[in-house]
N, C-alpha and C positions, 0 to 999 in steps of 0.2 A: 615189838609188833607180834600180834597174834596171826599165824598162818591160815587158821581156819575159822569160819564165822558160823553164827547161829542160822537156822533155816530161816527165820523171818528176814535177817539182814541178808541173806543169799537172794530171797525173792526179790527185795527191793533191788539188790544190785543187778540181778537179771533184768527186770524190767527197766533199768537205766540203760542197759546195754542194749537192749532191743530198741529203744527210743533212739539211741544214738546210731544204731544200724542203719534204722529208717532214714535219719538225717543223711548219714553218709551216702546212702543210696542215691540221693539227689545231688550229690557233688561228683566232680571229676575224679576217677579211680585213682587211689593213692595205694602204695603197699606199704604195710607196716611190718616190723620183724617181731619174732618171738624173743630176740634178744634185746629189745629196748629201742635204743635211739642210736644215731651215728655218733661215734665217739669224736671229739674235737681232735683234728688231725695232728698227730704226732703227742698227744698227751699221755700216751702209754708208750714210752720209747723203749720199754723193755720187751714189748710184744713181738713174735716172730711168727712168721707164716712158713710152716714146715711142708715142704713140696716134694712130689714125685713126678717126674717128667714135666716138671714146670706147672704142675697143677697142685693146687693147695689141698691136702689131706688132713692137716692137723694144726693145732696151734702149739706154742711154746712160748717160754721167756728167758731172757737173758739172767744169769745169776753171777756171771762174771765177764770179763771181756774175752772170755774163750769157750764158756760152757753155757749150754743150754739146757732147762729142765723141761721134761714133757712126759707124757704117758707112755708106759711100755708097749701098749698095744698099737702104738702109732707106726710102729716098724715090725714088718713080717719076718725079718730074720735074714732076708737076703737082698732086698730091694736097696737101691741108692737114693738117698734123700738130700735135699739141699735146704737151707735155711736162708729165708730172705729177713733182712733186717732193716730197720727204719722205714718201714712201709707204712701206709695209710689205705691208699687205693692200690689194689695189687695190679691193676691195669697200667699203672704210672710207675716208672723207675728212677725218677729225678733225684729222690733223696734215699732210695734203698739199695742195698748191696745184696748180691747172691753168694753165699759162701757153702762151700763144701763141708761134708762131715768127716771128721779123720776117724773117729772112734764112736761106735754105738755101745752105751754101757746101760742094759736094763739091769733092775734090780736083781740079784742072784736068785731070790727067793719069789720072783713074779709068776703068778698062776694065773695064766690066761683064762681058764674056765671059771674061775671065781672072782677074777678082777683083783686078787690080792697082791700087795705089792707092785701095782700098776704104775710104776714111776721109773724114769729113764734120764740119763744124762748123755748129752750129746757133746763131744769135743769136737771144736770147729777145726778146720783146716788152717785157719790164719786166725789171730785175733782181732776184734773188731774195733773200728775207730770210735771212740766215745765223742759223742757230739750233741747237740740239740735234738736229733732225731733217734739218737741210739745211745742207750743206757741200761744198766742191769738194775733189778730190783732187790731190796733186802729179804732176807728169809728168817722166819722165826728162831727162837732159840729152842735147844732140845727140850722136848717135853712141854714146851707152851702150848696152852689151850686157849679157844676162843668160846666166850659164853654163847649161849642160846639167846637169839633175838638180836645179835650184833648185826649192823649194817655193813654190808660189804658189797663188792662189785665182782662182775666177770666180763670178759670181753672175747671177740673172736670174729674170724670171717666164716662161720658156719652158716648153715641153712636158715633162711629167712622164715621158713615154717616147716612143718614136720616132713611133708614131702617136696618142698619147694627147692628154689635154686639156692647156690651159695652167694654170700655177699661180696662184693668187690672191695667194699670199704669196711673198715673196723667198726663193729657194733659193741656197744656195751649195756649193761643193765644193773640196776641195784637189786641186791637180794638180801635175805636175812638169814643166819644161821639158825637151823632147826634143832630141836631136842634130839639128843642121840636115841634114847629110847623110842622117841616117836618115829625116827628115821629105821630103825631096826624093826619096828611094828609094821611099817610099810614095805620093806624089802624083804625081810625074813633073813635066812641065813647067806643072803647074798651080800648083806651089810656088815661090815666088821666095826664094831664099836671103836676098837683101838686104832684101826688103820684109817676109817673113813669119817666124813663128815659130810651133812647133805644141808640144802637151801630151799628156800621158797621165796615167791615174788612174783610181781606182775611180770617181769621178763625172766629169761634166764637161756641156758645154754641149749644148743641143738645139735644134731650131727654135723660132724667135722669141727667142732669146737674143742673136741678131745684135746688134752694136753695144755690148754691155756691156764692161766692162773686163776685162782679164787683169791681175791685182793681185800685186806681189812686194813683200812688206814694207809700205809705206805709199805705193806708188808704182804708178800705171797704166802699164804697160809695154806693154800690148797691146789691140788692138779685136778683138772676137769677128767674125770674118769668115765662115767656112765649115766644114763637115764632111761626113761620109758621109750623103747623103740617104736611104739605105735602112736606116741603123743608127746611132742616136746613140750618142755615145761609142765609135765602132768601134775594137776594138784594131788593126784592119788600116790604117783611114784615120783617123788621129788628127786632132782638131780643130786648126784653123789659125786664126792672129790676125795682124792687121797689126801690124808693130812699129812702134810711136810714136816712137821715137828720131830716126829718119831726117827725121821731118815735123815736127821741133820749129821750124825756121826758118819753114816755111809757117804753122804755128799761130800763132807771134808775130806774124808779120808782118800776118796776118788780124785777129787780135785788137787789133792796134795801128792798123790802117786802119779797122776796124769797118765792114764794107761792109754 
């Protein structure tokens, strides 16, 4: 898939959008999300909601029955977080469990001002019960890469639009991996070619989706890191993810040592 189109194609596309908007104006008002569509309930059993004072602040994902992977910026260094597993609609607790965090383990070289090494492990206070609603996801091998234009997906309970409300139900969207050089051209020095990857697509991540996984096939290859603050899923400033494969040795060592 090509993420950017010619001017003539863009004009046709915009005329189509205008026509659709006129049609929608005649219908009962509906709310659509920048993140795509609602996920099938419990189809992503690895997804967790990371919460502060029982309010969703970030996404995350299970990589074992005891550890969650998320973004380092999701923790301010002093607040107490809890992790909700097995959830789809955060207003319901029928199939979900709330678990405390035993250890916060941000990457030792995390640099907040540059978003470098923006990755963190959470060790849970107790092991999760693996079932139809709760399961971990596989990680890539050390150094493994994903080719540009690969179809992947993202999910989360973040904002439904740039300045909108958070979603109670898990949302998902298909995205395509972008060429790293193009990502760098869009973000400049803020983008690390070795540590990061970015995506484009009709839907995408928004605020409070941070920490959630970028999934290609059945593997989590990235951690949602940042996007353009003024416009979610901006075509000019694509969403950026921390690439997981360079951190596999650190992840494995941390889990093995169980800090």
